[in-house]
C-alpha positions as a printed Julia matrix, in Angstrom:
296×3 Matrix{Float64}:
 -160.29  -167.58   -38.88
 -159.89  -165.53   -42.06
 -159.01  -166.88   -45.5
 -155.23  -166.39   -45.23
 -155.07  -167.96   -41.75
 -157.09  -170.89   -43.03
 -154.67  -171.34   -46.0
 -151.68  -171.39   -43.65
 -153.41  -173.87   -41.4
 -154.13  -176.13   -44.35
 -150.53  -175.85   -45.65
 -151.58  -174.1    -48.84
 -148.95  -171.68   -50.22
 -150.26  -168.22   -51.07
 -148.9   -166.71   -54.27
 -149.15  -163.02   -55.05
 -148.83  -161.99   -58.69
 -146.7   -158.85   -59.2
 -147.04  -157.19   -62.61
 -143.68  -156.89   -64.4
 -142.57  -153.74   -66.17
 -142.29  -154.09   -69.93
 -138.64  -154.91   -70.82
 -138.33  -152.04   -73.32
 -139.66  -149.57   -70.74
 -137.24  -150.95   -68.16
 -134.3   -150.53   -70.54
 -135.37  -146.99   -71.36
 -135.57  -146.17   -67.66
 -132.08  -147.61   -67.07
 -130.68  -145.75   -70.08
 -132.28  -142.47   -68.97
 -130.83  -142.89   -65.49
 -127.37  -143.53   -66.94
 -127.6   -140.43   -69.16
 -128.78  -138.3    -66.22
 -125.75  -139.42   -64.22
 -123.42  -138.66   -67.14
 -124.94  -135.19   -67.59
 -124.56  -134.45   -63.89
 -120.93  -135.6    -64.01
 -120.26  -133.47   -67.09
 -121.7   -130.4    -65.36
 -119.58  -131.01   -62.28
 -116.4   -131.58   -64.29
 -116.61  -129.31   -67.37
 -114.04  -129.69   -70.11
 -111.15  -127.33   -70.67
 -111.18  -126.53   -74.39
 -107.5   -125.58   -74.31
 -106.5   -128.85   -72.68
 -108.76  -130.86   -75.01
 -107.15  -129.32   -78.09
 -103.64  -129.88   -76.74
 -104.45  -133.54   -76.05
 -105.94  -133.97   -79.54
 -102.94  -132.28   -81.16
 -100.53  -134.54   -79.28
 -102.38  -137.7    -80.31
 -103.03  -136.72   -83.93
  -99.38  -135.79   -84.58
  -97.87  -138.53   -82.42
  -96.08  -140.08   -85.4
  -96.16  -140.13   -89.18
  -98.56  -143.07   -89.54
 -101.02  -141.81   -86.92
 -101.11  -138.4    -88.59
 -101.68  -140.01   -92.0
 -104.71  -141.86   -90.65
 -106.39  -138.63   -89.55
 -107.57  -137.54   -92.99
 -108.86  -139.06   -96.22
 -108.81  -138.04   -99.86
 -111.26  -139.09  -102.56
 -111.1   -138.28  -106.28
 -114.45  -136.95  -107.49
 -115.13  -135.58  -110.98
 -111.53  -134.55  -111.57
 -111.16  -132.98  -108.13
 -109.84  -134.29  -104.82
 -112.15  -134.1   -101.83
 -110.44  -134.18   -98.45
 -111.77  -134.39   -94.93
 -111.15  -135.63   -91.39
 -111.22  -139.4    -91.05
 -112.75  -141.88   -88.63
 -109.45  -142.02   -86.73
 -109.47  -138.26   -86.17
 -113.09  -138.47   -84.97
 -112.0   -141.05   -82.38
 -109.14  -138.82   -81.24
 -111.39  -135.75   -81.02
 -114.13  -137.6    -79.11
 -111.58  -138.96   -76.63
 -109.87  -135.59   -76.12
 -113.04  -133.46   -76.11
 -114.6   -135.47   -73.3
 -118.11  -135.42   -71.84
 -119.42  -137.04   -75.03
 -121.71  -140.02   -75.52
 -121.26  -141.47   -79.01
 -122.48  -144.69   -80.6
 -123.33  -146.19   -83.99
 -124.94  -149.34   -85.34
 -126.71  -150.82   -88.36
 -130.41  -149.93   -88.2
 -131.7   -151.25   -91.53
 -130.81  -153.69   -94.3
 -132.6   -154.51   -97.53
 -131.65  -156.39  -100.68
 -129.32  -153.7   -102.02
 -128.29  -151.42   -99.15
 -127.5   -151.24   -95.46
 -128.11  -148.19   -93.27
 -125.99  -147.21   -90.29
 -127.0   -144.63   -87.71
 -124.53  -142.65   -85.63
 -125.4   -140.6    -82.57
 -123.27  -138.1    -80.66
 -124.45  -136.31   -77.52
 -122.47  -133.49   -75.9
 -123.51  -134.03   -72.29
 -122.09  -130.73   -71.15
 -123.62  -128.48   -73.83
 -126.83  -130.52   -74.21
 -126.35  -130.85   -77.98
 -127.24  -134.13   -79.7
 -126.94  -135.1    -83.37
 -128.05  -138.26   -85.15
 -127.01  -139.08   -88.72
 -127.67  -141.96   -91.1
 -125.28  -143.4    -93.67
 -126.42  -145.74   -96.44
 -124.06  -148.06   -98.29
 -124.68  -150.34  -101.26
 -124.17  -154.09  -100.75
 -124.31  -155.11  -104.41
 -121.57  -155.1   -107.02
 -121.66  -153.27  -110.35
 -123.62  -156.18  -111.84
 -126.32  -155.97  -109.18
 -125.21  -159.17  -107.44
 -125.51  -159.06  -103.65
 -122.25  -159.27  -101.69
 -121.44  -162.41   -99.73
 -121.82  -162.34   -95.93
 -118.17  -161.5    -95.28
 -118.22  -158.52   -97.63
 -121.52  -157.31   -96.19
 -119.87  -157.42   -92.78
 -116.92  -155.39   -94.06
 -119.27  -152.83   -95.65
 -121.38  -152.66   -92.49
 -118.34  -151.95   -90.32
 -117.25  -149.19   -92.7
 -120.74  -147.64   -92.65
 -120.84  -147.74   -88.85
 -117.46  -145.99   -88.65
 -118.5   -143.32   -91.14
 -121.82  -142.7    -89.34
 -119.97  -142.3    -86.05
 -117.46  -139.93   -87.65
 -120.15  -137.76   -89.18
 -122.06  -137.52   -85.9
 -118.96  -136.59   -83.9
 -117.95  -133.87   -86.35
 -121.46  -132.43   -86.28
 -121.17  -131.93   -82.52
 -117.56  -130.83   -82.04
 -117.21  -127.39   -83.72
 -115.28  -127.45   -87.0
 -113.28  -124.41   -85.83
 -111.54  -126.66   -83.31
 -111.29  -129.76   -85.49
 -109.78  -127.91   -88.45
 -106.68  -126.89   -86.5
 -105.92  -130.5    -85.59
 -106.76  -131.72   -89.09
 -104.35  -129.33   -90.83
 -101.55  -130.15   -88.39
 -102.06  -133.87   -89.01
 -101.84  -133.37   -92.79
  -98.5   -131.64   -92.38
  -97.18  -134.18   -89.87
  -98.1   -137.09   -92.18
  -95.06  -136.35   -94.36
  -92.67  -136.91   -91.47
  -89.35  -135.21   -90.95
  -86.95  -137.91   -92.09
  -86.03  -138.82   -95.64
  -85.83  -136.86   -98.87
  -88.76  -136.03  -101.13
  -87.45  -138.64  -103.59
  -87.51  -141.36  -100.92
  -91.04  -140.41   -99.88
  -92.22  -140.56  -103.49
  -90.76  -144.02  -103.91
  -92.33  -145.31  -100.66
  -95.72  -144.12  -101.85
  -95.33  -145.71  -105.27
  -94.1   -148.98  -103.73
  -97.17  -149.18  -101.48
  -99.61  -148.8   -104.37
  -97.54  -151.12  -106.57
  -98.24  -153.92  -104.09
 -101.92  -153.39  -104.83
 -101.35  -153.81  -108.55
 -101.54  -150.08  -109.3
  -99.23  -148.84  -112.05
  -97.3   -145.55  -111.71
  -99.2   -144.13  -114.72
 -102.49  -144.67  -112.89
 -101.18  -142.81  -109.84
  -99.98  -139.95  -112.03
 -103.4   -139.71  -113.68
 -105.24  -139.46  -110.35
 -102.8   -136.83  -109.09
 -102.95  -134.86  -112.33
  -99.17  -134.93  -112.87
  -97.0   -136.08  -115.76
  -94.37  -138.05  -113.87
  -92.57  -138.85  -110.64
  -90.68  -135.56  -110.53
  -93.96  -133.62  -110.51
  -95.09  -135.21  -107.22
  -94.59  -132.65  -104.47
  -95.67  -132.42  -100.84
  -99.29  -131.66  -101.73
  -99.49  -134.75  -103.93
  -97.85  -136.92  -101.26
 -100.47  -135.77   -98.76
 -103.17  -136.7   -101.28
 -101.7   -140.2   -101.59
 -101.73  -140.51   -97.8
 -105.39  -139.55   -97.8
 -106.19  -142.09  -100.52
 -104.59  -144.84   -98.45
 -106.73  -143.88   -95.44
 -109.89  -143.78   -97.57
 -109.19  -147.31   -98.86
 -108.38  -148.63   -95.39
 -111.52  -147.09   -93.87
 -113.76  -148.52   -96.59
 -114.62  -145.12   -98.07
 -113.54  -146.34  -101.49
 -111.67  -149.16  -103.23
 -108.58  -149.43  -105.4
 -110.81  -150.0   -108.45
 -112.9   -146.9   -107.78
 -109.84  -144.7   -107.34
 -107.58  -145.9   -110.13
 -110.03  -147.48  -112.63
 -107.7   -150.33  -113.61
 -108.27  -151.86  -117.02
 -108.61  -155.3   -115.53
 -110.01  -156.3   -112.17
 -108.02  -159.22  -110.77
 -109.12  -161.47  -107.93
 -105.88  -160.66  -106.11
 -106.68  -156.96  -106.12
 -110.2   -157.64  -104.89
 -108.82  -159.68  -102.0
 -106.4   -156.89  -101.16
 -109.27  -154.41  -101.06
 -111.09  -156.6    -98.56
 -107.97  -157.09   -96.44
 -107.22  -153.38   -96.44
 -110.74  -152.57   -95.3
 -110.11  -154.92   -92.41
 -107.18  -152.67   -91.38
 -104.57  -154.8    -93.14
 -101.85  -153.27   -95.25
  -98.74  -154.33   -97.12
  -95.99  -155.28   -94.69
  -94.01  -152.32   -93.39
  -95.22  -150.17   -96.26
  -95.68  -146.58   -95.14
  -98.14  -144.9    -97.48
  -97.46  -141.35   -98.49
 -100.48  -139.15   -98.31
 -101.56  -136.12  -100.12
 -103.73  -133.38  -101.18
 -104.62  -132.47  -104.72
 -104.53  -129.09  -106.31
 -107.73  -127.98  -104.63
 -108.01  -126.56  -101.13
 -108.99  -128.79   -98.22
 -112.75  -129.31   -98.31
 -114.96  -127.81   -95.65
 -114.85  -130.19   -92.7
 -118.58  -130.54   -92.16
 -119.32  -130.98   -95.85
 -116.52  -133.49   -96.41
 -117.54  -135.45   -93.34
 -120.75  -136.38   -95.17
 -118.86  -138.37   -97.82
């Protein structure tokens, strides 16, 4: 009788130890298998560029508010920098298809957080990874509270994802959708006077005075605000909502009130004044290069 037979006869249970694969290696293997399947699917069902652009155009110009959310505007050193927004990146990624995109916070220290965005064109075998760093201290060097750090982290994640997507999808295709969205953001109804007043009313609810708006736009008064300036105001609204900037950074108010600070935080969380339809705009300069502006 051999050893195993003897163990059975004696009622002793035999246990065989099977070495387990390291969890990180197992996850990598699963992830690689998933990517391989996605690549194979992308090769079998290639995108139609024409159809992708038509789908993106339809979504980006669906209505006035959707179009306004597709671009941002930021005042920098007396000039206005414009570019495609996070919302347009989402629309382009959805319409372009055969993409794998993700973003997350990868580092945090006492003063900054770092987000990393990755976009992989499964069909063309092109992958881009970008990092975005954002400060989590105020102008006095005091660290933000947990809620504000969360708001800043979400904004950084969105911006990292946007930058990665626009590094993969050619700017030649994105620019066409971007320019159409800028034009559609003005809408077809209402007079220029009504659109000016809507824009001013929206910023007034944030405690911004008309004179401050005029200064940012580089105009002397309400009558000098034309379509280009309305588009710029639309872009400023999107930049504030997406966490690219704040009311204080844009308009430099003489006094910083707690109410305005709370509004900034609410806006970054996708809130906005009730039924207020911001009017967007472009400054006197030409639209910035899409890839360069996407790095903002």
